[in-house]
N, C-alpha and C positions, 0 to 999 in steps of 0.2 A: 349426324347419320351414315352411315356405313356407302360409298361409294363404289369401293374398290373390293370385287370378289373373292380375292384371294387375299387380300395383306390385311390388317385391319384399320385402316385408317377410318380416321372421322373425321369431316367439317365440324365445331360449333352453331353451325345453324346451315342448315339449306332449305332449296325448295325446290326438291328434288324435279316437277315438272318441270320444274323452269329451265334447270343445271343451274343454278345460283346458287354462291357457296359466302358464308362468311366467316374468315379467319380471325380469332384475336388474339394478335401479336405482344406475350403474356410476361411483366421478368426486365423489361427491354432494359428502365434501368435502373437496375440492381443485381443484373448478369442473372439472369432466370433461363432457366434452358434453352428455349425459342434464339436466346442470341449467342448459343458456347455451340462449338464447331459441330457437333457429331448430330447436335440436333438439330442446325443450319438447315446442315447439308443432307437431313431425314424429311426435314420437310419440304426442299427443294425437290425433292424424288414425288414428296405426293404428291406438292402444285405441277409438276410437269406432268406424274402421272393420273392426272383429278382432266388437267388440260386437255391433254392429249382423247382422251376423250369424251370430250366436246363440252367440260363446267367449266362457266365462267364462274375466279374467283375472287373475292376484296378480302383486300388485307387491311385490316384497320389495328389498333394497338389500344392501351385503357385506356389511354387520352380519349382516344373516337368516344367512346363508348358513354361517357358523358356527354358527347356533345352532340346537339340532336340536329345536323349538318348526317350527318350515319344513315342517318332516319332519311333524312330525306335522299343522300346519294341509295340507299334499297331500293326504294318506292320509284326513284331514277331507271334502277339494273331490274328495275320489277316486271316495269311495267310492258307493257304487249304492244 
């Protein structure tokens, strides 16, 4: 989901009606792009802009994707 009017930023998963986003941080154990300086800075800019726009962002790792706790986390996050 693209949330910013001019930047090409997207969320991995988003529920726009609730302004809730889920970001999966990949490659953390192998020096992937998200754990390197330039990309990490870019991600911080993205998350801060989204937060200022009223979004709640939940960040998980690849390990969390396999964990059913993530499903419970998002159920709780999306409660009315």
